[in-house]
C-alpha positions as CSV (number, residue, x, y, z in Angstrom):
1,M,-25.9,67.1,-77.6
2,M,-28.0,65.5,-75.0
3,T,-31.1,68.0,-73.4
4,R,-31.1,68.5,-69.6
5,K,-34.2,66.3,-69.7
6,E,-32.2,63.4,-71.3
7,L,-29.8,64.0,-68.5
8,N,-32.1,64.6,-65.9
9,P,-35.1,61.8,-66.9
10,T,-38.1,61.8,-64.6
11,E,-39.3,59.0,-62.1
12,D,-41.5,57.7,-64.7
13,E,-39.1,58.1,-67.3
14,F,-36.3,56.3,-65.2
15,R,-38.4,53.7,-64.5
16,Q,-38.9,53.3,-68.4
17,L,-35.1,52.8,-69.1
18,P,-33.8,49.4,-70.2
19,I,-32.0,47.9,-67.7
20,E,-28.2,46.9,-68.6
21,E,-26.9,44.2,-66.9
22,P,-23.2,44.8,-66.1
23,E,-20.3,42.6,-67.7
24,R,-19.7,40.1,-65.4
25,T,-16.1,38.9,-64.6
26,T,-14.6,36.0,-63.0
27,F,-12.2,36.2,-60.4
28,P,-8.6,37.1,-61.3
29,E,-7.4,33.6,-60.0
30,G,-4.0,34.0,-61.5
31,I,-2.7,36.5,-60.0
32,F,-4.7,35.7,-56.3
33,K,-2.8,32.6,-56.6
34,Q,0.7,33.8,-56.9
35,M,-0.4,35.8,-53.6
36,T,-1.6,33.3,-51.6
37,D,-0.7,29.9,-52.4
38,I,2.4,30.8,-50.7
39,S,0.5,31.6,-47.4
40,L,0.1,28.4,-45.0
41,Q,-3.0,30.1,-43.9
42,P,-6.6,28.9,-45.4
43,V,-7.6,31.5,-47.8
44,I,-11.2,31.3,-49.9
45,V,-12.7,33.4,-51.8
46,T,-16.7,33.5,-52.6
47,D,-19.0,35.2,-54.2
48,K,-21.8,37.6,-53.2
49,K,-23.7,34.4,-53.3
50,G,-21.6,33.3,-51.0
51,E,-20.2,30.3,-53.7
52,I,-16.4,29.3,-53.8
53,V,-14.9,31.0,-56.2
54,Y,-11.1,30.2,-55.1
55,Y,-9.2,28.7,-52.3
56,N,-6.0,27.8,-51.9
57,K,-3.8,24.8,-51.3
58,A,-4.3,25.2,-47.4
59,A,-7.3,25.8,-47.8
60,A,-8.5,22.3,-49.1
61,G,-8.7,20.3,-46.4
62,F,-11.7,22.0,-45.3
63,I,-13.5,22.0,-48.8
64,E,-15.5,19.2,-50.6
65,K,-18.1,18.9,-53.4
66,K,-22.0,18.9,-52.3
67,G,-24.2,18.4,-55.3
68,G,-21.9,19.6,-57.7
69,R,-20.9,22.4,-55.5
70,E,-18.0,22.9,-53.7
71,D,-18.5,24.1,-49.8
72,V,-17.0,23.9,-46.1
73,I,-17.8,21.5,-44.0
74,T,-19.5,23.0,-41.0
75,G,-20.9,19.9,-39.4
76,R,-24.3,22.0,-39.4
77,E,-27.0,22.2,-41.7
78,I,-26.2,25.7,-42.8
79,T,-23.2,25.1,-45.2
80,S,-23.0,27.6,-47.3
81,L,-19.6,29.6,-45.8
82,S,-21.2,33.0,-46.3
83,K,-24.3,32.2,-44.6
84,Y,-22.6,30.7,-42.1
85,I,-20.3,33.2,-41.6
86,Y,-23.6,35.8,-41.8
87,S,-25.5,33.4,-38.8
88,L,-22.5,34.0,-36.2
89,F,-21.4,37.5,-36.8
90,P,-22.6,41.0,-37.3
91,R,-20.8,42.5,-39.9
92,D,-20.8,45.5,-42.7
93,D,-19.5,46.2,-46.0
94,L,-15.7,45.7,-44.8
95,G,-15.6,42.5,-43.5
96,F,-14.9,42.0,-40.2
97,T,-11.9,39.7,-37.8
98,S,-13.8,36.9,-35.5
99,T,-12.8,37.9,-31.5
100,T,-13.2,34.5,-30.8
101,P,-12.5,30.9,-32.5
102,I,-15.4,29.2,-34.9
103,K,-15.5,26.0,-34.9
104,I,-15.7,24.1,-38.3
105,I,-15.1,20.2,-38.9
106,D,-13.1,19.1,-42.1
107,K,-13.6,17.2,-44.7
108,Y,-11.5,14.3,-42.8
109,G,-13.8,14.3,-39.8
110,D,-11.4,16.3,-37.5
111,T,-12.5,19.2,-35.7
112,R,-10.9,22.6,-36.3
113,F,-10.7,25.8,-34.6
114,L,-10.2,28.8,-36.8
115,R,-9.7,32.8,-36.2
116,L,-11.8,34.1,-39.4
117,K,-10.7,37.4,-41.2
118,E,-13.1,38.8,-43.8
119,S,-11.8,41.1,-46.2
120,V,-14.4,42.6,-49.2
121,L,-12.7,42.8,-52.6
122,T,-13.4,44.6,-55.5
123,C,-12.9,43.6,-59.0
124,S,-14.7,45.6,-61.7
125,I,-18.2,45.6,-60.7
126,N,-17.8,42.3,-58.9
127,I,-17.8,41.7,-55.2
128,Y,-16.0,39.3,-53.4
129,H,-15.4,37.9,-50.0
130,C,-12.3,36.8,-48.8
131,F,-11.4,34.5,-45.8
132,Q,-8.2,33.8,-44.3
133,F,-8.4,31.6,-41.7
134,T,-5.7,31.5,-38.9
135,D,-5.5,27.9,-37.5
136,L,-5.5,27.8,-33.6
137,T,-6.5,24.3,-33.4
138,E,-2.9,22.9,-32.1
139,K,-3.1,26.2,-29.6
140,I,-6.7,25.6,-28.3
141,L,-6.2,21.8,-27.4
142,S,-3.1,22.7,-25.9
143,E,-4.0,25.0,-24.1
144,K,-7.3,22.8,-22.9
145,A,-4.9,19.8,-22.0
146,L,-3.0,22.4,-20.0
147,I,-6.6,23.1,-18.1
148,S,-7.2,19.4,-18.1
149,S,-3.6,18.5,-16.6
150,E,-3.5,21.4,-14.1
151,K,-7.3,20.3,-12.9
152,D,-6.0,17.1,-12.8
153,K,-2.8,18.0,-11.0
154,T,-4.8,20.1,-7.9
155,L,-7.1,17.2,-7.7
156,I,-4.5,14.9,-7.1
157,L,-2.5,17.4,-4.8
158,N,-5.4,18.2,-2.7
159,S,-6.0,14.3,-2.2
160,I,-2.5,14.0,-0.5
161,H,-2.4,14.6,3.3
162,E,0.5,16.8,3.2
163,N,1.3,20.2,3.2
164,L,2.2,21.1,-0.4
165,V,3.3,24.7,-0.9
166,Y,5.9,26.2,-3.8
167,Y,7.7,29.2,-2.4
168,D,9.6,31.6,-4.8
169,R,13.1,32.6,-3.0
170,N,11.3,35.5,-1.1
171,F,9.3,32.9,0.3
172,R,6.2,34.5,-1.8
173,I,3.5,31.2,-2.0
174,I,3.0,30.5,-5.9
175,W,1.0,27.6,-5.2
176,A,-0.6,25.7,-2.3
177,N,-2.9,22.2,-2.0
178,Q,-5.9,22.1,0.3
179,K,-4.5,20.9,3.3
180,P,-2.2,24.3,4.2
181,A,-5.4,26.0,3.2
182,D,-7.7,24.5,5.6
183,S,-5.1,24.8,8.5
184,L,-6.0,28.8,8.1
185,G,-9.4,28.4,6.8
186,L,-8.8,29.8,3.5
187,K,-8.6,28.4,0.0
188,P,-5.6,27.6,-1.7
189,E,-6.2,30.4,-4.2
190,E,-6.4,32.9,-1.7
191,L,-2.8,31.8,-0.1
192,K,-1.0,32.8,-3.5
193,G,1.0,35.8,-3.4
194,K,1.6,35.6,0.8
195,I,5.0,35.5,2.4
196,C,5.6,32.1,4.7
197,H,6.8,33.3,7.8
198,E,4.2,36.2,8.2
199,L,1.2,34.2,7.2
200,W,2.1,31.0,9.9
201,Y,4.1,32.4,12.3
202,G,3.6,36.3,12.2
203,L,7.3,36.9,11.5
204,D,9.2,39.2,9.8
205,S,12.0,36.9,8.9
206,P,12.1,33.2,8.1
207,C,12.4,31.0,11.1
208,S,15.7,30.1,12.1
209,D,15.4,26.6,11.6
210,C,13.6,27.2,8.5
211,T,14.3,23.9,5.8
212,V,13.4,25.6,2.6
213,K,15.6,28.3,3.6
214,K,18.4,25.6,4.3
215,V,17.1,24.1,0.4
216,L,17.5,27.6,-1.0
217,K,20.8,28.0,0.5
218,S,22.2,24.7,-0.5
219,G,20.4,23.9,-3.4
220,K,20.2,20.1,-2.6
221,P,17.1,18.3,-1.3
222,L,16.4,18.0,2.6
223,I,14.4,15.9,4.8
224,E,13.7,16.3,8.3
225,E,11.5,15.4,11.5
226,K,10.7,18.1,13.8
227,T,8.9,18.8,17.2
228,K,6.5,21.0,17.4
229,S,4.6,22.4,20.2
230,K,2.2,20.1,21.8
231,G,4.5,17.3,21.6
232,R,3.3,17.3,17.7
233,S,6.0,15.6,14.9
234,I,6.1,16.7,11.5
235,K,8.3,15.4,8.5
236,V,9.3,18.4,6.3
237,A,10.9,17.6,2.9
238,A,12.2,20.5,0.4
239,Y,13.4,20.3,-2.8
240,P,14.9,23.0,-4.8
241,V,13.2,24.0,-8.1
242,F,15.6,25.2,-10.7
243,D,15.2,27.3,-14.2
244,D,16.3,26.5,-17.6
245,S,19.5,28.3,-16.9
246,G,20.1,26.0,-13.5
247,D,19.4,28.9,-11.3
248,I,17.6,28.4,-8.3
249,I,13.9,30.2,-8.6
250,G,12.5,28.4,-5.5
251,A,11.2,25.4,-3.5
252,V,9.1,22.9,-2.9
253,E,7.9,22.2,0.7
254,S,6.2,19.0,1.8
255,V,4.9,18.9,5.5
256,L,3.7,16.2,7.2
257,D,2.1,15.3,10.8
258,I,3.8,12.0,11.8
259,S,2.4,12.2,15.7
260,R,0.5,8.7,15.2
261,R,3.4,7.2,13.4
262,K,5.7,7.9,15.9
263,K,3.6,7.5,19.0
264,A,2.9,3.5,17.1
265,E,6.7,3.6,16.9
266,K,7.6,4.6,20.3
267,A,4.9,1.9,21.3
268,L,6.5,-0.9,18.8
269,D,9.4,0.3,20.4
270,E,8.3,-0.6,23.8
271,T,6.7,-4.0,22.7
272,M,9.7,-4.9,20.9
273,K,11.8,-4.2,23.9
274,N,9.2,-6.3,26.1
275,Y,9.4,-9.2,23.9
276,M,13.1,-8.9,23.3
277,E,13.3,-9.0,27.1
278,L,10.9,-11.7,27.6
279,F,12.9,-13.8,24.8
280,T,16.4,-13.3,26.3
281,T,15.3,-14.2,29.9
282,M,12.7,-16.6,29.4
283,T,13.5,-20.0,31.2
284,N,12.1,-21.9,27.9
285,G,13.9,-22.4,24.8
286,F,12.4,-20.6,21.7
287,V,13.0,-21.3,18.3
288,L,12.0,-20.3,15.1
289,H,12.0,-22.4,12.1
290,E,11.1,-22.0,8.1
291,I,10.2,-25.3,7.0
292,I,11.4,-26.6,3.3
293,T,9.3,-29.0,1.2
294,D,10.4,-31.2,-1.9
295,E,9.2,-31.0,-5.3
296,E,5.6,-32.7,-4.1
297,G,5.3,-30.2,-1.4
298,R,6.3,-32.8,1.8
299,P,8.1,-31.2,4.7
300,S,11.5,-32.7,4.0
301,N,13.6,-30.0,6.0
302,F,13.8,-26.7,8.0
303,R,15.7,-23.5,8.6
304,F,16.9,-21.9,11.7
305,L,15.8,-18.5,12.0
306,D,16.1,-17.2,15.4
307,A,16.8,-18.6,19.0
308,N,16.9,-17.3,22.2
309,P,20.1,-18.1,24.8
310,A,17.7,-20.5,26.8
311,F,17.9,-22.9,23.8
312,E,21.8,-22.7,23.3
313,E,21.8,-23.7,26.9
314,M,19.2,-26.2,27.0
315,T,20.5,-27.4,23.5
316,G,24.1,-26.8,23.7
317,L,24.2,-25.6,20.5
318,V,25.0,-21.6,19.4
319,S,22.5,-19.8,17.5
320,K,25.1,-17.8,15.3
321,D,26.3,-21.2,14.3
322,L,22.8,-22.0,13.5
323,I,20.6,-19.1,11.9
324,G,20.2,-19.4,8.2
325,K,21.3,-23.3,7.7
326,N,19.4,-26.0,7.5
327,V,18.6,-28.5,9.8
328,L,19.9,-31.7,7.6
329,D,23.0,-29.9,7.0
330,I,23.8,-29.9,10.6
331,F,22.6,-33.0,11.9
332,P,22.2,-35.4,9.1
333,D,20.3,-38.2,11.2
334,Y,18.0,-35.8,12.4
335,N,15.0,-37.9,13.3
336,P,12.4,-37.5,10.1
337,K,9.4,-38.2,12.3
338,W,10.2,-34.6,13.7
339,I,10.8,-33.0,10.6
340,E,7.1,-34.6,9.3
341,R,5.6,-33.1,12.8
342,Y,7.2,-29.6,12.3
343,G,5.8,-29.3,8.7
344,R,2.2,-30.2,9.6
345,V,2.4,-27.5,12.3
346,A,3.9,-24.6,9.5
347,L,1.5,-26.0,6.6
348,T,-1.4,-26.3,8.5
349,G,-1.0,-23.8,11.2
350,E,-2.3,-26.0,13.8
351,P,-0.4,-26.3,16.8
352,E,0.7,-29.8,18.2
353,E,2.1,-30.5,22.0
354,F,4.3,-33.2,22.6
355,S,7.0,-35.1,24.8
356,D,9.5,-37.1,23.1
357,Y,13.2,-38.0,23.3
358,N,15.6,-36.2,21.0
359,R,18.3,-38.7,19.7
360,T,20.2,-36.1,17.9
361,L,20.5,-34.1,21.1
362,G,20.5,-37.2,23.6
363,K,17.8,-35.4,25.8
364,Y,14.4,-35.6,26.4
365,Y,11.9,-32.2,25.5
366,H,8.6,-31.2,26.3
367,I,7.7,-29.2,22.9
368,Y,4.7,-26.8,22.2
369,S,5.1,-25.9,18.3
370,Y,2.6,-23.3,16.6
371,S,2.8,-21.3,13.2
372,P,3.2,-17.6,13.4
373,K,3.2,-17.3,10.1
374,N,2.6,-19.4,7.1
375,G,5.5,-21.8,6.3
376,Q,6.9,-21.4,9.8
377,F,7.0,-22.9,12.9
378,A,8.0,-21.6,16.1
379,A,9.0,-24.3,19.1
380,I,8.9,-23.6,22.8
381,F,11.2,-26.3,24.9
382,S,11.3,-27.6,28.3
383,D,14.3,-29.6,29.1
384,I,12.2,-32.7,30.6
385,S,15.4,-34.9,30.7
386,D,16.1,-35.3,34.6
387,L,12.3,-35.3,35.1
388,V,12.1,-38.3,32.7
389,A,15.0,-39.6,34.7
390,L,13.6,-38.9,38.1
391,K,10.1,-40.4,36.5
392,K,12.1,-43.7,36.2
393,E,13.7,-43.8,39.3
394,Q,10.2,-43.5,40.6
395,D,8.7,-46.1,38.5
396,R,11.2,-48.4,39.5
397,L,11.1,-47.4,43.0
398,M,7.1,-48.2,42.9
399,M,8.1,-51.6,41.6
400,Q,9.9,-52.2,44.5
401,I,7.2,-50.9,46.8
402,N,4.7,-53.4,45.2
403,R,6.7,-55.9,45.5
404,N,7.1,-55.2,49.0
405,F,3.9,-55.2,49.5
406,E,3.5,-58.8,47.8
407,Q,5.8,-60.0,50.1
408,L,4.6,-58.4,53.3
409,A,1.4,-59.8,52.7
410,I,2.5,-63.0,52.3
411,L,5.0,-62.5,55.2
412,N,1.7,-61.9,57.4
413,D,0.1,-65.1,56.8
414,E,4.0,-67.2,57.0
415,I,4.3,-65.9,60.7
416,R,0.2,-66.5,61.7
417,N,0.6,-69.8,60.5
418,P,3.4,-71.0,62.4
419,L,2.1,-68.9,65.6
420,Q,-0.9,-71.2,65.4
421,I,1.0,-74.1,65.9
422,I,2.8,-72.8,68.8
423,T,-0.5,-71.6,70.3
424,G,-1.8,-75.2,70.2
425,F,1.6,-76.7,71.6
426,A,1.4,-74.1,74.6
427,I,-2.0,-74.9,75.4
428,M,-1.0,-78.6,75.5
429,D,1.9,-78.3,78.1
430,D,1.3,-77.8,81.5
431,S,4.5,-76.2,82.6
432,A,5.1,-73.0,84.3
433,S,6.5,-71.8,81.1
434,S,3.2,-72.4,79.2
435,D,1.7,-68.8,80.2
436,E,4.8,-66.9,79.7
437,I,4.8,-68.8,75.9
438,M,0.9,-67.8,75.4
439,S,1.3,-63.9,76.7
440,Q,4.5,-63.5,74.0
441,I,2.2,-65.2,71.3
442,R,-0.5,-62.6,72.1
443,V,2.0,-59.4,72.0
444,I,3.5,-61.4,68.3
445,D,-0.6,-61.8,67.6
446,K,-1.1,-57.7,68.2
447,L,1.8,-56.7,66.1
448,I,0.4,-58.6,63.0
449,N,-2.7,-57.4,63.5
450,E,-1.3,-53.8,63.9
451,L,0.7,-54.3,60.6
452,D,-2.4,-55.9,58.7
453,K,-3.9,-52.5,59.9
454,R,-1.1,-50.6,58.4
455,W,-0.7,-52.6,54.9
456,L,-4.3,-51.5,54.3
457,E,-3.8,-48.2,55.1
458,S,-0.6,-48.1,52.8
459,N,-3.1,-50.1,50.3
460,K,-5.2,-47.0,50.2
461,I,-3.1,-44.3,49.8
462,R,-1.2,-46.2,47.0
463,E,-4.5,-46.7,45.1
464,Y,-5.0,-42.9,45.3
465,L,-1.8,-42.1,44.1
466,T,-2.5,-44.7,41.4
467,K,-5.9,-42.9,40.5
468,H,-5.0,-39.5,41.3
469,H,-1.2,-39.1,40.0
470,G,-0.2,-41.6,37.7
471,F,1.8,-43.2,40.1
472,F,2.3,-47.1,40.3
């Protein structure tokens, strides 16, 4: 039987007692394996030194051998699991559960995000640390992708020059882009939860002509153009939003200010109206064509695109019988020189002006041709057939006048020569009739001189017309 002193040694005596190392036991892997191998979550067990003594199949992707020992790849200099955990979290002897995911790189080089729970296990006299991991990688990556997608969506929608608003069935704003917020001097997030008609119009109920209200009632998209105060024009488009059951849960509204477009359209309408009025009332013929080239790019034909009434009147052709057809299909003997000339205008863009006889139509035309668009040419026609006929008649008459001038000059000489002979005989005649003859000779000579004077004046006029007006 032991004495009290043996049961209660002094401090010095206690220090002198031999220290007996407890028997080291191995981790009971068999039992634990049965419990953890069926788990889809990684489980790793370390001893109190942080060395891995067991891990299940799900944890294999986080384990690799380094220097003859197995350890967790953490992507850091500290690779010991326990030391790594100690460096991240304050702990006690009861273990812990991480409130934020920890980042670990697996042996394949992929980054994983894990929620970690540590439990302290006691087996005989040994203490083990059981780490259970919940893999949050897919969730976290999905959340990041969603956040990124949301940022991209916001960036894109804020760059659109339209008011975009998503309403629930009670006209409460769920989401809005920057544009409608700017109209109120607010931020988009400040619009959330506010009622449309209260926010913008100060009304207790939706506007009578509310596009969103119509869409929520019909369940069909609707696009309307409306005129607001001060003549402002807007285009409103609303689209219903359905849940998985097919029930309407709201609507997306797009509002675009189209005032400038409307003004431009009105100005264009006025321009087109003036153009059409000019097009239909102008006395010159106008026709628009598209040039057709052969395989080598040379003009070989052309197609009628448009023609005004004056062109029909000048040519006797009907526009509806021409539009869309090729000239050689209508007039197989059309002058190839005209096609070449028009092709040059259409392909080079250089205008040309000329007068020529159209043998197909049997008329003379003065034509100004230009290219409004590459590959097209327009021709403005003036029928100069009457002018050409008049010019021909003028030329004929001028030739006759020239002949008359020549004959008149000859006639003056032919009159003067006989008159000189008569004058000689009258001087030699002493009869009473001699004076009368001389008197008549002087009258005739005066008439011839006057005729010469008028001939000279007429010749000056002829020279002036020839020089300045192309006559003769």
